[in-house]
N, C-alpha and C positions, 0 to 999 in steps of 0.2 A: 560602909563607906560614908564619908562626910556628905550630908545632903547638899551642902553648898558646892562641893566638887562635882557631885552628880548633876546638879543643875547646869553646871558649865558645859557638860558633854551633850545635853539635850539638843541644842541647836545643831551641833555637829552631826548627831545621829539622824536628825530629821533631814538635813541636807544630803547626807549620804544615801538615805533611803529614797529621797526624791531622785537623785542621780541614777541610782540603780533602776528605779522604775522607768525613767525616761529611756535609758539604754535598752531595757527589756522591751518597752513599747516600740522603739525604733526597730529593734530586731524582729519584732513580731509582725509589724504592719508595713515596714518599708519594703519596696520591691526587691526581690532577690535577683541580683545581676546574673548570677550563675544559672538561675532558673531559665533564662532566655536561651541558654545553650543546651537545654535538655530536650531530647526528642520527645514527641508526644506519645510514642509507644515504643516498647522495647523490641529488640531484634533477636532472632535465633542464628543469624549469620555469624560465621567464624570471623575472627579478625582478618582484615584484608579482602573479604568477599563483598562484592557490590552487586546488587540486582536493581534494575530500573525497568519499570513497566508503565506504559502510557495508555490512557483510555480517552474516549471522546463521548460527550453528551450533547444532544441525543445520539444514541447509537445507530438509529435508523431514521429514515424519512427526512434527511437533511436537504433543505431547499436552498436555491440561490438567494443571495442577499440576506441570509440568516446569520446568526451569531452562534458559534459552537464553543463549548467549554472543554478544555483539556485538563486532565489531572495526571500528574507524573508522580508515581510512587517510588521513592528512593529508599532502598533498604541497604544500609551500610553497616558492616561489621567493625568499622574503625572510624575514628574522627577524621574528617576530610577538611583540608584547608586550601584556600585560594582557588575555589571551584567556580568555573564559569559554565553555564548551561547554554548550549547552542540549539535553538529551535528552528526547524526547517519546514516550510510549507511548500509542497510541490504539486504541480498539476495544472494550474491556471493562473494567468494574469500576473501583474506586478503589485507593488505595495499600495498603489493608488486605489486598488479594488479589493485586495486581500491583505489584511493588516491586523496587527495586535491591537486589542481594545483595552485601553487603560494599562494598569500595572499588574504584574503577577503577584501572588500572595503565597508565601511559604508558611506551611503549618497553620492554615487559617483556623480561627476559633480556639486556639490554645495559647498559653502564656508565652510560647515561643514564636508567635506570629510575627512575620516580617513582610513589609511591602518591598517588592523588588522591581524597579523600573526596567523596561525592556529597551534595548538599543538596536535600531535597525543597522544591520551589518552588511547584507548583500541584497540587492534589489534587481534581480534578473527576470526575464520573461519565464514564467512557470517555476520560479525558484526565489522565494523570499525568506530571508534568515534574520532572526532576532537573537540577541545574546542577553543573558541575565547573569549579573555578578552575584553569586551566592556566598562569596567570601568564605568565612569559617563557620557558617551556620549549620553545616551538615555534620553534626556530632553523631556518634554511634547510635543507631536506632533507625526507626522508620519515619520518613518525612514525606510531606505532600506539597507539591508545587502546582498551583492552580492558576489558570489564565484563560483568556477568551480571544478568539479570532473572529474578525468580520469577513464573511465570504462575499465575493463579487456576484455579478449577474449571470455568469456562465453556468450552463446547465448540462446535464447528461454527460458527465465525465466522472472519473474516479480520482479522487484527491489522495495525497499521502502526507503524513506529518511525522517527523522524527525528532527525537531529542538526543543530544550527545552531552555527556559530562566531561569537561576538560579541566586539566590542572596546568595552566600555561607555564607556571614557574618551574615545573618539574619536567614536563614532557610536551611535545607537540602532538602526540597521539591522543585520541579519545581514550578515556579510562576504560579498562576492561570491565564489562558488565554495566557500563554507563550509557548504553544506547538502546533505544526502543523505537519501533516504527509501527504505525497503524495506517490502514488504508480504508477508505469509505466512499460510497457513491454519493454524488450530489445531483439531485433532480427529482421531479415528481412523476406522476403517472405518464406524462408524455414521453418519458425515457424508457418505458417498458418495451422489451423486444416484441416485435410483431408476432402474433400467434402463428403456429405452423398451419399452413393451408393444406388441405387434402383435396386433390382434384378428383371429383367424382367420375367414375367410369361411365362412358356413354355406350349403352348396349346397341349393337348393330342389329337391326331387325332382320330376320331371315327373309330370303326372297319370296315373293308371292308365287304360289303354284298356280299357274294359269294353264289349264289343260288345252291342248291343241285339238280342235275338232277334226274328226276324220274327214278325208276328202269326199266330195260329192260323187256318188256313183253315176257316171254319165254313160248311158248305153251308146253303142256304136253300131253302124250298119255293116258289120263285117260278117263274112259267112259263118264264122264261129264266134258269136259274141261271147265275151267273157266279162263277167262283172267281178271286179276284185275290190274287196273291202280291206283296206290297209289302215288299221287304226294306228295312230301315233301315240307311243307311250309317253305320258307326261314326265317331266324331269323329276328326279328324286329330290325331295326337300331335305337340304342339309343345313341344320341350324348353325349359326355362327356364334362361337363362344365369345362373350364380351371380354375386352382386355382387362387386366388387373388394374386396380386403382393406382394412380401415380401420386406419390407423396413428395412434395417439394418443400424443403425448408428454406424460407426466404433468407437472404443474406442481410445481416444487420450491417448497415453501411459504415465503413471507416471506423472500425473499432479494433482494439488490440487486446490480446490476452497473453499472459506469460506464466510459466511454471518452471521450477527447477527441482531436480531430485538428486540427492536427498535435500530436504529443507534444513535438517540439522546434521552437521558434518564435523569432521575433525580437522585440526590444523594440518596443512600440507596435502589435503585430499582434493579430488576433482569432482565437480558437480556438472550435470548435464541439464541444459535449459532449452525450452521450446517456446517460441513466440508464434502465435497465430493471429493473423489480422485479415480483415475482410475489406475489399474495395468495392464501392458501388459502381465505379467506372475505372477505366485504365488510368494509371497515374505513375509519376515518378515518386518513389518512396524513399524515405530516410528513416532508419530506426536508430534512435539514440538510446544506448544501454548504459546504465549507471550502477556501479557497485559502491556503496558507502558504508562506513563503519567497520570495514574489514581490512584495513591497511592498504597497501598498494604493491606494485611489482617488486619493491625493495624489502618487503616484509618476509624475508627468509628465502629459502630455496626449496620449493618454488615460492614465488610471491603471489599476491592476489592479482590475477591477470587472465586475459583471454588466451585460450590455447590456440596457437596459430594452426591454420588448416582445418579447424573444426567447424567452420561456419558453412552451413548448407542451406540453400533455398529450394524448397520443393524437390529435394533429393540431389541437387547439383551444387557442387562447391562454389562458393562466392569468391571471385578473384580477389587476391590480396590488395590490389590497388583500389578496391571499393570499400576497404575497411580502414578507418583512420582512428588512431588513438588521439583524442582531443584533450585528455587530462589524465595525469598520473600523480595525483597529490596524495598525501597521507590520508587514508580513509575515504578517498574519492577517486575511482577509476572510471573513465568515461570513454566509450567507443561510439563512433558514428559509422553506420553501415548503409552505404548507398545502394539502392535497388531500382535502377531506372526502368521505365517503360514496362511496368507490370500490367497484366491483363486484369480485368474486373474479376471478382470472386475471392475465394479463400486461398491464402498462401501460408506456408509453414516454414519458419526459419529456426534452425537448430544450431546450438553452439555449446562449447565446454569452457568452464572456468576453473582455474586452480585457486585454492584458498591458502593464503600465506602460512608457511610453516611456523612462523613466529607469532601468530595471532594468539591471544590469550584464550584459556579454556572456557571462559564465560563471555566471549565477545558476542555482541548482538549487532547485526547489520541489516541492510536491506538491499534489494535489487529492484530497479524500476526501468521501464521501457517506455519511450515516447514515440508516437507515430506522427511523422511529418509528411505532408503531401504537396507535391508540385512546387517545392521551394518555399512554401509558406513558413515564416519564422515562428508561428504559433503551433504548438503541438495539437494535433487533431484529437488524440486520445492518449491516455496514460494508464499504466497499470503498475502497481507497487505491492511488494509483499516482503515479510521479514525473513531473515536467515539467521541461524544460530550456530555457534561453534562450541562444541563440547568435547572434552578429552575423555577417552575411554578409561 
């Protein structure tokens, strides 16, 4: 080739090389937009399967006025779009005492990290709800949503926190497998139950054996004097057996416990629940019972609802007029059971609930009960536990 012609191509070759280098450098060092949509770890879930698990830190020893950290593990087998997370704190106070601290963080410490502001949605006594707009960030894989709550100064109660994943553009129901609930005690050593007292038996001493002296022999002036010595036999000593020890379990005042069996059940089944509560003194009692995350009375035949005629207090049926359904919303069914003029001590309330036949096979819900005394609008004590629905 003519050297003069080759020389003409040199500037073009240098410019082309520089262009290719710049493009390559941009591709190598520029942020990958698609990378922000990649989950930090893979999933083994099949497409369409969603699992949501919530945890709290610290797990124990949570004190009033402290800050707790919640971590929600979201394991999805499919890309999710238009997702809104609903976070509910139940048990004590309003948002002026119990509230979200700062923003939530999705997938912290990874290239996919996103800051998600929380929006206060509901501010009721003993029920504070925030919502997080997760948009289209939940791609197939395992994600972590982390955020903090500030606790109020209330002590010696059991709090509950639950998360629901919603897809408002597609359905008004919570996503199947998108609910998780945890429950934890708040309070220090002052909240420990009083130790069981054993009343020591007091032995009754046997009676003292005091012998009776024989009568004095007094002679008489009779023609035929007779001296009679009549000894008196002392009473037989019969020792008294001391009574057995009396064991008294002190009543923990104004607390509530609840359990349901089975805790994992199938759609359309019936579960039996038992509520136990202790009263330090006679009181008018109201029990607020809440099912959340498991549909409502319209969720199939049967729906999620209280079985009429199944409510009994201490073995006697509670009249229907004392039982009021105060909410029948999707994934929130609430009953108020009035129990007036109850004596002090322990009482047992039993009831049955049906689980909606159209609830998904991986639904996660929870049940909570609040104890109200003498018309006070603040719950005296709360208990919450999770329920799971699984298909056989």
